[in-house]
C-alpha positions as a LaTeX table, in Angstrom:
\begin{tabular}{lrrr}
\hline
Residue & $x$ (\AA) & $y$ (\AA) & $z$ (\AA) \\
\hline
Unk1 & $-38.81$ & 97.14 & 83.05 \\
Unk2 & $-38.79$ & 100.90 & 82.65 \\
Unk3 & $-36.80$ & 103.05 & 80.27 \\
Unk4 & $-34.78$ & 104.76 & 82.77 \\
Unk5 & $-33.65$ & 101.26 & 84.39 \\
Unk6 & $-33.19$ & 99.80 & 80.80 \\
Unk7 & $-31.03$ & 102.71 & 80.09 \\
Unk8 & $-29.02$ & 102.40 & 83.21 \\
Unk9 & $-28.36$ & 98.65 & 82.70 \\
Unk10 & $-27.72$ & 99.55 & 79.29 \\
Unk11 & $-25.45$ & 102.65 & 80.77 \\
Unk12 & $-24.18$ & 99.59 & 83.26 \\
Unk13 & $-23.09$ & 96.64 & 81.10 \\
Unk14 & $-21.21$ & 99.76 & 78.36 \\
Unk15 & $-19.07$ & 100.24 & 81.22 \\
Unk16 & $-18.38$ & 96.31 & 81.98 \\
Unk17 & $-17.37$ & 95.73 & 78.68 \\
Unk18 & $-15.44$ & 99.04 & 78.44 \\
Unk19 & $-13.80$ & 97.72 & 82.16 \\
Unk20 & $-13.07$ & 94.04 & 80.66 \\
Unk21 & $-11.23$ & 95.57 & 77.49 \\
Unk22 & $-9.08$ & 98.05 & 79.35 \\
Unk23 & $-8.15$ & 95.07 & 81.99 \\
Unk24 & $-7.24$ & 92.54 & 78.82 \\
Unk25 & $-5.50$ & 95.52 & 77.61 \\
Unk26 & $-3.44$ & 95.27 & 80.89 \\
Unk27 & $-2.78$ & 92.40 & 81.03 \\
Unk28 & $-1.71$ & 91.74 & 77.31 \\
Unk29 & 2.07 & 91.29 & 78.71 \\
Unk30 & 1.14 & 88.29 & 80.83 \\
Unk31 & 2.41 & 85.19 & 79.25 \\
Unk32 & 1.51 & 81.77 & 80.00 \\
Unk33 & $-1.03$ & 78.88 & 78.79 \\
Unk34 & $-3.58$ & 79.51 & 81.69 \\
Unk35 & $-3.58$ & 83.42 & 81.18 \\
Unk36 & $-3.98$ & 82.92 & 77.36 \\
Unk37 & $-6.73$ & 80.16 & 77.73 \\
Unk38 & $-8.58$ & 82.58 & 80.29 \\
Unk39 & $-7.94$ & 85.75 & 78.38 \\
Unk40 & $-9.45$ & 83.89 & 74.91 \\
Unk41 & $-12.30$ & 83.45 & 77.18 \\
Unk42 & $-12.40$ & 86.87 & 78.27 \\
Unk43 & $-12.31$ & 88.30 & 75.21 \\
Unk44 & $-14.62$ & 85.97 & 73.33 \\
Unk45 & $-17.07$ & 86.97 & 76.22 \\
Unk46 & $-16.86$ & 90.45 & 75.59 \\
Unk47 & $-17.21$ & 90.24 & 71.83 \\
Unk48 & $-20.39$ & 88.47 & 72.89 \\
Unk49 & $-21.39$ & 91.21 & 75.29 \\
Unk50 & $-20.98$ & 93.90 & 72.86 \\
Unk51 & $-22.68$ & 92.44 & 70.42 \\
Unk52 & $-25.85$ & 91.55 & 72.98 \\
Unk53 & $-25.07$ & 95.54 & 73.96 \\
Unk54 & $-25.68$ & 96.35 & 70.46 \\
Unk55 & $-28.84$ & 93.98 & 69.25 \\
Unk56 & $-30.88$ & 95.58 & 72.58 \\
Unk57 & $-29.64$ & 99.29 & 71.24 \\
Unk58 & $-31.15$ & 98.23 & 67.76 \\
Unk59 & $-34.25$ & 96.78 & 69.43 \\
Unk60 & $-34.87$ & 99.79 & 71.56 \\
Unk61 & $-34.50$ & 101.97 & 68.78 \\
Unk62 & $-36.80$ & 100.22 & 66.58 \\
Unk63 & $-39.23$ & 100.14 & 69.35 \\
Unk64 & $-39.10$ & 103.41 & 70.11 \\
Unk65 & $-39.33$ & 104.76 & 66.47 \\
Unk66 & $-42.52$ & 102.68 & 66.20 \\
Unk67 & $-44.03$ & 103.73 & 69.71 \\
Unk68 & $-43.37$ & 107.36 & 68.12 \\
Unk69 & $-44.62$ & 106.82 & 65.10 \\
Unk70 & $-47.68$ & 105.32 & 67.05 \\
Unk71 & $-48.17$ & 108.28 & 68.68 \\
Unk72 & $-47.92$ & 110.73 & 65.59 \\
Unk73 & $-50.74$ & 108.56 & 64.12 \\
Unk74 & $-52.81$ & 108.98 & 67.25 \\
Unk75 & $-52.28$ & 112.51 & 67.33 \\
Unk76 & $-53.12$ & 112.89 & 63.29 \\
Unk77 & $-56.37$ & 110.85 & 63.97 \\
Unk78 & $-57.33$ & 112.65 & 67.29 \\
Unk79 & $-56.61$ & 116.54 & 66.55 \\
Unk80 & $-59.26$ & 117.90 & 69.35 \\
Unk81 & $-58.65$ & 115.07 & 72.06 \\
Unk82 & $-54.99$ & 116.03 & 71.71 \\
Unk83 & $-54.87$ & 119.61 & 72.36 \\
Unk84 & $-57.80$ & 119.06 & 75.19 \\
Unk85 & $-54.68$ & 116.61 & 76.75 \\
Unk86 & $-51.85$ & 118.86 & 76.08 \\
Unk87 & $-54.44$ & 122.45 & 78.11 \\
Unk88 & $-55.05$ & 119.79 & 80.74 \\
Unk89 & $-51.74$ & 118.70 & 81.58 \\
Unk90 & $-50.71$ & 122.03 & 81.21 \\
Unk91 & $-53.62$ & 123.40 & 83.66 \\
Unk92 & $-52.30$ & 120.73 & 85.83 \\
Unk93 & $-48.68$ & 121.17 & 85.84 \\
Unk94 & $-49.16$ & 125.69 & 86.00 \\
Unk95 & $-51.80$ & 124.62 & 88.99 \\
Unk96 & $-48.55$ & 122.71 & 90.92 \\
Unk97 & $-45.90$ & 125.71 & 89.89 \\
Unk98 & $-48.66$ & 128.16 & 91.10 \\
Unk99 & $-48.98$ & 125.95 & 95.17 \\
Unk100 & $-44.89$ & 126.76 & 95.69 \\
\hline
\end{tabular}
């Protein structure tokens, strides 16, 4: 799964959790055994989803930091290669912009 899809999934899951919390607040005045059981189950599900989102966010942050650290190490180990790659990318972007 690429980063854009993961970000969209995280955004969508946050929206679902927020909507579920709002629904629970809106139905707080409703009474009855069946409704109370459903509300308790929904609250548990929302709590679990929120915890999973937090854990996934922390895992994503940790892996992003590790990747950034690895890139930094490679740049420091191979500065001339990095400069060459950056110059090549700059040349390609310049050529693409120049074509328009």
